[in-house]
C-alpha positions as CSV (number, residue, x, y, z in Angstrom):
1,M,-61.8,-50.0,19.5
2,A,-59.8,-46.5,19.1
3,A,-62.0,-43.2,18.9
4,D,-62.1,-41.8,15.4
5,P,-59.6,-39.4,13.7
6,L,-60.2,-36.5,14.9
7,I,-58.8,-35.0,11.2
8,R,-58.9,-37.4,8.5
9,V,-56.9,-36.8,5.4
10,S,-57.4,-39.2,2.6
11,G,-56.4,-39.4,-1.4
12,L,-56.2,-36.0,-0.9
13,R,-54.8,-34.2,-3.9
14,K,-54.4,-30.8,-4.9
15,T,-53.6,-28.9,-8.1
16,F,-53.0,-25.2,-9.7
17,G,-53.5,-25.2,-13.1
18,N,-50.8,-27.9,-14.5
19,H,-48.9,-27.1,-10.6
20,R,-50.1,-30.6,-8.6
21,V,-49.4,-29.8,-4.7
22,L,-50.7,-32.5,-3.2
23,D,-50.7,-36.0,-4.9
24,G,-52.9,-38.8,-2.9
25,L,-51.8,-37.6,0.2
26,D,-53.0,-39.7,3.3
27,V,-52.9,-38.5,7.2
28,D,-54.4,-39.1,10.3
29,V,-54.5,-36.6,13.5
30,H,-56.5,-38.7,17.0
31,E,-57.1,-36.4,19.7
32,G,-55.0,-35.5,21.9
33,E,-52.0,-35.1,19.3
34,A,-50.1,-32.5,17.9
35,L,-48.4,-33.4,14.2
36,A,-45.5,-31.1,12.7
37,V,-45.2,-31.2,8.7
38,L,-42.1,-30.7,7.6
39,G,-41.3,-29.8,3.8
40,A,-39.8,-27.6,1.5
41,N,-41.1,-24.4,-0.2
42,G,-44.1,-25.4,-2.3
43,S,-44.7,-29.1,-0.8
44,G,-48.0,-28.2,0.1
45,K,-47.7,-27.5,4.1
46,T,-50.1,-24.2,3.7
47,T,-52.6,-25.7,0.9
48,L,-52.7,-28.6,3.4
49,L,-53.7,-26.5,6.4
50,K,-56.2,-24.1,4.0
51,I,-57.9,-27.3,2.7
52,L,-58.4,-28.5,6.2
53,A,-59.9,-24.8,7.4
54,T,-61.6,-25.1,4.3
55,L,-60.3,-22.6,2.6
56,V,-59.4,-23.6,-0.7
57,R,-61.3,-27.2,-1.9
58,P,-59.0,-30.3,-2.8
59,T,-59.1,-31.1,-6.5
60,R,-59.5,-34.6,-5.6
61,G,-59.8,-36.7,-1.8
62,T,-61.4,-36.1,1.1
63,A,-60.3,-33.8,4.5
64,R,-62.5,-34.7,7.1
65,V,-62.7,-32.9,10.8
66,A,-64.6,-34.4,13.6
67,G,-66.2,-36.4,11.1
68,H,-67.2,-33.5,8.2
69,D,-66.5,-33.2,4.9
70,C,-64.3,-29.8,5.2
71,A,-65.7,-28.7,0.9
72,K,-68.8,-30.2,1.4
73,E,-69.4,-29.4,5.0
74,A,-67.4,-26.3,5.4
75,E,-70.1,-24.7,8.4
76,S,-69.8,-28.1,9.8
77,V,-66.1,-27.7,9.6
78,R,-65.3,-24.1,11.1
79,R,-66.9,-24.7,14.1
80,Y,-63.9,-27.6,15.1
81,V,-61.3,-25.4,13.7
82,G,-58.8,-22.4,14.4
83,L,-56.4,-21.1,12.0
84,V,-53.1,-19.9,12.7
85,A,-51.6,-18.1,9.3
86,H,-48.4,-17.4,9.1
87,G,-49.3,-13.9,9.4
88,S,-50.8,-12.4,12.5
89,Y,-53.7,-10.6,10.4
90,V,-54.5,-8.4,13.3
91,Y,-56.4,-5.2,12.0
92,E,-54.2,-2.3,12.7
93,D,-56.5,0.6,13.2
94,L,-58.5,-0.7,16.0
95,T,-57.6,-1.6,19.4
96,A,-56.8,-5.1,20.8
97,L,-60.1,-5.4,22.4
98,E,-62.1,-4.0,19.6
99,N,-59.7,-6.9,17.3
100,L,-61.1,-9.6,19.8
101,T,-64.7,-8.2,20.0
102,F,-64.3,-8.3,15.8
103,W,-63.3,-11.6,15.5
104,T,-65.7,-12.9,18.1
105,T,-68.9,-11.6,16.1
106,L,-67.4,-12.9,12.8
107,A,-67.2,-16.5,14.6
108,G,-71.2,-15.7,15.4
109,R,-70.4,-16.1,19.2
110,R,-70.7,-13.1,22.2
111,A,-68.2,-12.5,24.9
112,S,-68.8,-11.0,27.5
113,A,-66.5,-8.0,28.9
114,A,-64.9,-10.4,31.5
115,S,-63.7,-13.1,28.7
116,L,-62.8,-10.7,26.3
117,A,-60.4,-9.0,29.1
118,G,-59.5,-13.0,29.7
119,A,-58.0,-14.1,26.9
120,L,-55.9,-10.5,26.7
121,A,-54.5,-11.4,30.1
122,S,-53.6,-14.6,28.9
123,V,-51.3,-13.4,26.4
124,E,-50.2,-10.5,28.6
125,L,-51.7,-7.9,26.6
126,E,-54.2,-6.9,29.2
127,R,-52.2,-3.4,30.0
128,F,-53.0,-2.8,26.0
129,A,-56.0,-3.6,25.5
130,D,-57.3,0.3,24.3
131,E,-54.0,0.6,22.6
132,R,-54.0,0.9,18.8
133,V,-52.7,-2.3,17.5
134,R,-50.7,-0.4,14.6
135,T,-48.1,0.5,18.1
136,F,-48.0,-3.1,18.4
137,S,-44.9,-4.7,17.9
138,A,-44.6,-7.9,15.8
139,G,-44.6,-10.5,18.8
140,M,-47.3,-8.4,20.0
141,K,-49.5,-9.1,17.1
142,R,-48.4,-12.2,17.0
143,R,-50.1,-12.9,20.6
144,L,-53.1,-10.8,19.5
145,S,-54.1,-13.4,16.7
146,L,-53.3,-16.1,19.2
147,A,-55.8,-14.5,22.0
148,R,-59.2,-15.3,19.6
149,F,-58.5,-18.6,20.5
150,V,-58.7,-18.6,24.1
151,L,-62.2,-17.0,23.2
152,V,-63.5,-19.6,20.3
153,Q,-61.8,-22.9,22.4
154,P,-62.2,-24.8,18.7
155,R,-61.4,-28.8,19.1
156,V,-58.6,-28.2,15.9
157,L,-55.4,-25.7,15.9
158,L,-53.7,-25.1,12.7
159,L,-50.5,-23.8,13.1
160,D,-48.6,-22.3,9.8
161,E,-45.3,-21.7,11.5
162,P,-46.5,-20.8,14.9
163,F,-43.4,-19.8,16.7
164,A,-42.3,-16.9,14.0
165,G,-42.2,-13.6,15.5
166,L,-42.5,-14.1,18.8
167,D,-39.9,-13.1,21.8
168,Q,-38.8,-15.8,24.4
169,R,-41.2,-15.2,27.0
170,A,-44.1,-15.3,24.1
171,K,-42.7,-18.8,22.8
172,K,-43.3,-20.4,26.2
173,W,-46.6,-18.9,26.6
174,L,-47.1,-20.5,23.3
175,E,-45.9,-23.9,23.6
176,E,-47.5,-24.5,27.5
177,H,-51.1,-23.2,25.8
178,L,-50.5,-26.3,23.0
179,A,-49.2,-28.6,25.6
180,A,-52.9,-27.7,27.5
181,F,-54.8,-27.8,24.5
182,K,-53.5,-31.3,23.6
183,A,-54.3,-32.8,27.2
184,A,-57.6,-30.9,27.5
185,G,-58.1,-33.5,24.1
186,G,-57.6,-30.8,21.1
187,A,-55.7,-31.8,18.0
188,L,-52.8,-29.8,16.1
189,V,-50.9,-29.8,12.8
190,M,-48.5,-27.1,13.2
191,T,-46.5,-26.4,9.8
192,T,-42.8,-25.4,10.3
193,H,-39.2,-25.1,8.3
194,S,-37.9,-25.0,12.6
195,F,-36.7,-28.0,14.5
196,G,-37.1,-26.6,17.3
197,R,-40.0,-25.8,19.6
198,E,-42.7,-26.8,17.0
199,L,-41.0,-30.2,17.3
200,A,-40.4,-30.2,21.0
201,V,-44.7,-29.9,21.1
202,A,-45.1,-32.3,18.8
203,D,-46.1,-36.0,18.9
204,R,-45.2,-36.9,15.1
205,I,-43.8,-35.7,12.7
206,A,-45.1,-36.0,8.7
207,I,-42.6,-34.5,5.5
208,L,-43.8,-33.5,3.3
209,A,-42.2,-34.7,-0.3
210,G,-43.4,-34.6,-3.6
211,G,-47.2,-34.0,-2.8
212,V,-47.4,-37.0,-0.5
213,V,-46.1,-38.5,2.9
214,A,-42.8,-39.5,2.6
215,L,-42.1,-40.3,6.4
216,D,-44.6,-40.2,9.0
217,T,-43.2,-41.1,12.5
218,P,-43.4,-41.0,16.5
219,R,-41.4,-37.8,17.4
220,G,-39.8,-39.9,19.9
221,A,-38.8,-42.0,18.0
222,L,-35.8,-39.9,15.9
223,S,-32.8,-37.5,17.5
224,P,-32.2,-34.1,16.1
225,D,-29.8,-35.5,14.4
226,E,-31.5,-37.8,12.7
227,I,-34.6,-35.8,11.6
228,N,-32.2,-33.4,10.0
229,R,-30.8,-36.6,7.7
230,L,-34.1,-37.8,7.1
231,Y,-35.8,-34.5,6.4
232,T,-32.3,-33.8,3.6
233,L,-33.1,-37.1,2.4
234,H,-36.7,-36.7,1.6
235,V,-36.7,-33.6,0.5
236,E,-33.8,-33.8,-1.7
237,D,-35.2,-36.9,-3.5
238,A,-38.6,-35.5,-4.2
239,P,-39.6,-34.9,-7.7
C-alpha cells in the first residue's frame, strides 16, 4: 500500500472579499517528490504556499502536512515546514551569524556554534559570518535565508521563485541541495514563472488556472516546448 502523501490539499478555496483566488484545489505531494506550480500572476500560487505554511487560513477545504491540518493544527504543521519566500527577509542590521541565531530561536530550537558555522559554510558564507547583512549582495542575502533550513531541516520545503536573485554558483548549490533534500525523503512545492532550473528539479508540474489545477503531469512526460504550449493554453483560457 502506498504511503499517505506528505502534503494533501483537498477542495481548497480561498477568497479575498469578492475575489476568489482558489476554487476547489486538489493536489498531493509525496515524500521524495518535488512539485513545480506554474501559473499567471494572481493565479493563487503564493496563496497556496501561505496556506501550507499556516500564514493564511483557507475559506473552505483542507490542507494537511504530515497528517496535520494547516488551519486547525498550525503549531504542529510549523514543525514540518520551511518557507522560502520570494524576498530574502533577512535583518539588515544583524550579522549573518546573528540572523541565523535569531531564526533558530524563533523556531524554538538551540543551535551549537559548530552547527551555525556549518550552516553558513554550506551556503559559502562562512567568511562573512560577522559582517552586517546590509553589506551583502542580493544573492548573498538569498543564500543566507536558505541557510536556516540547513539548521532546522524541515520535511517540507515551500519555495516561491527559489532561484530568483541567485548567481550561477548559488543556483547550482541550491539545485544540489534540493536534490539531496528529496533523496532524504523531503517534499518540495515550488512556485515559478520560469521554465528553467525549477522544472529541472521538479518531478511533477501543475498549472494553476481559474483557481484549480488545470494540468498535473510528470515533468519527464513533456518537452520544454510542450510545457510552454500547455501553459499558454491553460493560462489564456482561464476565466
